[in-house]
N, C-alpha and C positions, 0 to 999 in steps of 0.2 A: 703293555704295551711302549714300545722303541722308542729309544731314545738317542737322540745323532749327537755325537761327542761335538766337541766345537772345529774340531781338521776336519771333521764330515762336513761340517754347514760349510767353511770356508771353501771348500772342495768342489761343493755344487755353486755355490756365488763365484769364485773362480773361472767354474767351465763354462759355467751358462754366459758369466760377461763377453768372456773369450769368442762362443759360439756366437751372441747378439753381435758381436763386433764384425764378424766373421761373416752377417748376414747383412749387417748394415754396409762395409764396405762393397761385398758385392753389389747389394743393388746400385748403387751409388756409380758404379763402374759398366751399367748398362749389360752387364755380361746376358745373355737370352740365348734360348736353344738357337732362334734364328741368325746371330751373329758365330754361335760354334759351326751350326752346320755351310755358313756361307764363309767359313774362317778365310779360304782361300782366294775371296772376291774381296772380303775386307782387305788383307795384307795385297792384293793387287792395289785396292784405290788407294793405299794409303803409300803404298813403294813409287806408285807410278803418278796419280795425282796430286797427292797431298805433298809429297817430297820434290819435285820439277823444281832445279835450282839449287838444291841443297848439297853439300856435300856427303860423300859416302858413309859418314861418321853420323852425319844429323840425320839421314835418311834412316840408316838404320838404327838412329835411338827413337824416331819418330814411329817407326813399325814395333818397335819392343815396349814402346811405350802404351798401346791397346792392350797388351797383358798384365800391366803393373798391375791392377787391382784385383786380377784374378789371385796373382801370384801370392801378393801383400795379404788374401783375403784368409787362403789355404796355410796362410801361416798362424793366422789367430786359431782356425780348424785345430791345426796341429797342438797349439798352447791347450784350447780346452781339453785335450786328449791326456799331456802331458800334465795336468790336474789331478785326472785321474787316474794317470798309470803311477802320480807321482804316492798318492793315494793307496793304489792297489800294493804299493811294494811295502807301506808299512803296518798292515791290516795282519792278521794273527788267525789262524783256523778256526774257523765258529764252527760247531757243532749242530748248529739249530736248521732245521730246514729252508730251502731256498729261499723259499715267499716269510721267513723267520729272521732272515738272515739279515744285517741292517748294511751291512756292504751290498749287499745286491738291490736295495735301495735308496743306497747312494749313486747308482750308475742311472739306476729307471727315473729313476726322479728328475735327474740333469738331463737324460735321452727325452724325456717329458716335456721342459723346459724349453729344450733346442726343438724340437719337435712342433711345438705352438708357437713359438718364433717364427721359423723356416714358413710357416701357412701361413702366417700371418703379413709375411713380407714378399711370399712370394704366390702366385696364382698360377704357374705351371706347374704340366705333369712330371716334368723330372723333378721338383720339388716336393714331389711326395715321396719319388725313388730318394731323394735326399734326407730329407727327414726320416725313412724308416732305416737309414744306411747309419746317419748319426744314433738312433736310439739303439737298435743295434752291437752299433761299436763300444756305446757307454757299458751296455752291460756286458759285453765282453773283453772288454781291457782292462781291468780292473783283477779280476781273478786270474788275468793271462798275465800282468806286470807283477800279483806273487809269485807265478809260477818261475818266471823269469828271475826274480829277486832269487830265491832257493837254489835255483840250478847254476847261474850264473857263476863264473869264480875268478873272470878279470874284468876289468872296466865296469864294475858291476852299474854302481849307477846313472851312468852311459848308454848301457846297454839295456839297460831296465825300460829307461821314455823311447829309446830310438827304436828298441827290438817290436815295441809291442803297439807304440803310435804307427810304427811301419805298417804291422797287421791291421790295426783299424783302417787306416789310410786304404789298404787294398779292398774291407768293402768298401770303403765309400765310393773307390773309383772303380768300381766292378758294377755298385748300382747309378750310376750316375751313367757310362755307358750303358745299358742298359733302360734307364727313364731315355737316351736321345734316340735308343733302337726302336725306341716305342714310338717316340714322339713324332719321330720325321717317317714310318713306317706307315703311320696311320693319316700322315698330313703330303704324302707323296708326290701328288700332283701341286701343292702349293710350293714345294721348296725345287721344284721345276721350273715349274715360275718363274718365282723369284731369282735364282741360278740363270737365265735367262735375260731376264732383266738386266742384273748387276754388270754381267757381262756387254750389255749393251752399251748399258750406261758408261762403263770405263771404257770401251775405245771410241766413241763416239766423244765423252767429254776430252780426248786427245785431239781432235779438230782443233785448231785455233780460232778464237773469234776473229774475221777481219770487217774492218770499219769499210770496207770499201764494196763488200760481196757478201750475200746473205746467203749464209753456211744452213739455215736451217733445210732447206732442201737436201742437202749433202747430207746433215747429221739423220734425217726419215730415211731417204734412201739404203743409207748405210746399215740403219737400224733395222730395218727389214731385210736386207740381205744377211745380216747374223741371226736373225730369227730364224728364217729360211733356211740357211746352213745348218744351224743346233739341229731345228725338226728334223732334217734329213739325215744327220748324223749316225748311222749304228753307234759309234764310238761314243757319243753323245749319251743316246738311246740307253746302252749300256751301264754308264755312268751313273743314268738316273735310278735306270733300276736297282742297282747296288749301293746306291746313296747311303740307306738305312746302316748297310752295314760300313762304309768309307769312314761316315760320321762318326758313328762312338767308337769304332777299333781307332779315328786318325786321337779325339779327345780319349781314348784310355792312356794310348803309346806317350800322348803328352803330361798325361798325370803321372803316369808310373815313372819315367825320366823323371819328373821331379819329386816325385817320392821317393825313386833309390840316390837321389844325388841332393836333395837340399833338404825336404823337409825331417825324412828321417833323422840328420844329423844335428837338423833344429830341436829336433825332441830328446834327440839326447843330452845336447849341452844342456837344455833349459830343465831337462830332471837332473840335472847332476844338481846344478844351481836350488833347486827345489829341495833337492833331502839332504843336502848340506845344510842349508839353510833350517830346516828343518829339525835338523842333529843339533845343533849349535843350539836353537831354540829349545830343544829337551833338554840339553844340558844342563841351560840355564834354569830351568827350572824346577 
């Protein structure tokens, strides 16, 4: 019977808690496929309607605040992988078969816990892709970090976390983009109608209310004209046709930018802290 070390148990608990916090923050931030697909509309509504009368700096802060929840949640997702990559750095080569290797089960159990958390808190199809991506990454990252630990010669502690978490997040980003593509493709007509409604609401909301006259008829007429213009425009028809690709590619580009610029460096910083901390604890023992 396999016996988990204290460090293995701490790794599973630490990574699982990080994934739980990631899921809770993502849930509370109300990020959904609808909000991601209609990202340009949401930015437009925030930038034009909600920031009326604000300064440029305050307006920019209001727009960026829409993404704070997503940003913070991915920091905790990265932290979960840091626990696993740090564990992978310290493991020794095992002569056991894959399914008898305790290190495999550390990643697998953590991935299963994360999968259960995500499928419990989220009900969308994208959550299934995210859950599978995290499970694959949890299994993959431990031996990957161990390999990096043996091959790297400089800035080892930092680069073990940075490189291995970077690769794990690549898997996450690809499967999230694929999930969004599948969801939008299967609900293309719904998102087309949603886009038209949002564009109409943004434009009509810019008409100021006047107590002296009734603007209802004006807004209804303008709304009808906008819908007719969108439905008869070959440019917008082409946009809707390519919407699944545009949505998936747009989200992937944003996540990839954050992965390379912020999340991988964040992972490197915390892997350095965790590895040094464990080394100090081991020396005292």
